[in-house]
C-alpha positions in Angstrom: 0.0 0.0 0.0 1.4 3.4 -1.0 2.2 5.7 2.2 -0.6 8.3 2.4 1.3 10.8 4.2 4.8 11.6 5.4 6.2 13.6 8.1 8.4 16.5 7.8 10.8 18.2 10.2 13.3 21.0 10.3 16.1 22.2 7.8 18.9 24.6 8.4 18.0 28.3 8.2 20.9 28.6 5.6 18.9 26.7 2.9 17.3 29.8 1.8 19.9 29.8 -1.0 18.2 26.8 -2.5 14.8 28.3 -2.7 13.1 28.6 -6.0 14.1 31.5 -8.2 10.6 32.3 -9.6 7.8 33.8 -7.2 5.2 31.3 -8.4 7.2 28.1 -7.5 6.2 28.6 -3.8 2.7 29.6 -4.4 2.1 26.8 -6.8 2.2 24.1 -4.1 -1.0 22.1 -4.7 -2.1 18.6 -3.4 -2.3 16.2 -6.3 -5.4 13.9 -6.3 -4.9 10.6 -7.6 -6.9 7.3 -7.5 -4.7 6.2 -4.6 -5.0 9.5 -2.5 -7.9 11.7 -1.6 -7.8 15.3 -0.6 -9.2 14.5 2.8 -6.1 12.1 3.3 -3.2 14.5 2.3 -4.2 17.6 4.4 -0.8 19.4 4.8 1.0 17.4 2.2 2.7 19.0 -0.8 2.9 16.7 -3.8 4.7 17.5 -7.0 4.7 15.3 -10.1 8.1 14.0 -11.1 9.6 13.7 -14.6 11.7 10.8 -13.4 11.1 7.3 -11.8 11.2 6.8 -8.1 14.8 6.0 -7.9 15.9 8.9 -10.0 13.7 11.3 -8.2 15.2 10.3 -4.8 18.8 10.2 -6.3 18.3 13.8 -7.4 16.8 15.0 -4.2 19.7 13.2 -2.3 22.2 14.8 -4.2 20.6 18.3 -4.0 20.3 17.8 0.0 23.9 16.8 0.2 25.0 19.7 -2.0 23.5 22.0 0.5 25.4 20.6 3.3 22.5 18.8 4.9 22.7 15.4 6.5 21.0 12.4 5.0 19.9 10.3 7.8 18.3 7.4 5.9 16.9 6.1 2.7 14.1 3.7 3.1 13.1 1.7 0.0 9.6 0.5 0.9 9.3 -1.2 -2.5 12.3 -3.2 -2.0 11.6 -4.1 1.6 8.1 -5.3 0.6 9.5 -7.3 -2.3 12.1 -9.0 0.0 9.1 -10.1 2.0 7.2 -11.5 -1.1 4.7 -8.6 -0.9 3.6 -6.5 -4.0 3.5 -2.7 -4.2 4.5 0.0 -6.5 7.8 1.7 -6.2 7.9 4.0 -3.1 11.1 5.3 -1.4 11.5 7.7 1.7 14.5 10.0 2.1 15.1 11.4 5.6 17.2 14.5 5.9 17.9 17.7 7.7 20.2 19.6 9.9 20.3 19.0 13.7 21.2 22.6 14.3 17.9 24.1 13.6 15.5 21.9 15.4 16.2 23.1 19.0 14.3 26.4 18.8 11.1 24.7 17.4 11.5 21.6 19.6 12.0 24.0 22.7 8.6 25.5 21.8 6.8 22.3 20.9 8.5 19.2 21.8 5.8 17.3 19.7 7.4 18.4 16.5 10.0 15.9 17.2 7.3 13.6 15.7 8.0 15.3 12.4 11.8 16.0 12.7 13.9 15.4 10.7 12.4 16.1 7.2 11.1 13.3 5.1 10.3 13.1 1.5 8.6 10.4 -0.4 8.9 9.5 -4.0 6.0 7.3 -5.0 4.3 5.7 -8.1 0.7 5.7 -8.5 -1.4 3.2 -10.2 -0.9 4.7 -13.7 2.8 4.7 -13.4 3.2 8.4 -12.6 5.7 9.3 -10.1 5.2 12.0 -7.4 7.4 13.5 -4.6 5.5 14.4 -1.4 6.5 16.1 1.9 4.6 17.8 4.9 3.9 21.4 4.2 5.9 23.6 6.8 2.8 25.8 7.4 0.9 22.6 8.3 3.5 21.6 10.7 3.4 25.3 12.3 -0.3 24.8 12.9 -0.1 21.2 13.8 2.2 21.7 16.6 1.2 25.3 17.7 4.4 27.0 16.7 3.9 30.7 17.5 7.5 32.2 18.1 10.2 29.9 16.4 8.5 30.6 13.1 11.5 31.6 11.0 13.0 28.0 10.7 9.7 26.8 9.3 9.7 29.7 6.7 13.2 28.8 5.6 12.3 25.1 5.7 9.5 26.0 3.3 11.7 27.8 0.9 14.4 25.2 1.0 12.0 22.3 0.4 10.5 24.1 -2.5 13.8 24.5 -4.1 15.2 21.1 -3.3 12.0 19.2 -4.5 11.8 21.3 -7.6 15.4 20.3 -8.5 14.5 16.6 -7.8 11.4 16.4 -10.1 12.3 18.6 -13.0 13.6 17.4 -16.3 
């Protein structure tokens, strides 16, 4: 079964440099509705279509993350894990990444954001073979965890994720 949601956490404030260069890229965040996902189930998830297969999408994201000096904590190939157990599912890989430096102010204000730290991005394939890249919207995390004062890290995370994921899914 395709994961219907992912969690996201905190990126370093210095990631603003990887933010999109055009103003519409950050405002074009939309939730993609497919036959495997319904709008009610992906509240707070940003999903972008990818021009690549799951492996290439995650490879490109991982390279962009490392290029920005972030740490990759794990890469979880759900498809391979299922296949190794004799189970059938479509390609689906999770990348867990971030910077431990920036989480402290947010976690000090709301320890529950530790459920969403570090950032996670999921490349997945739908029933029709189309590939998407999904991650939690930082604005949703702000609301979910009641962040009121440590908002700048989430703003920076939003810009950074937009840039990193745009690179990963583009041709």
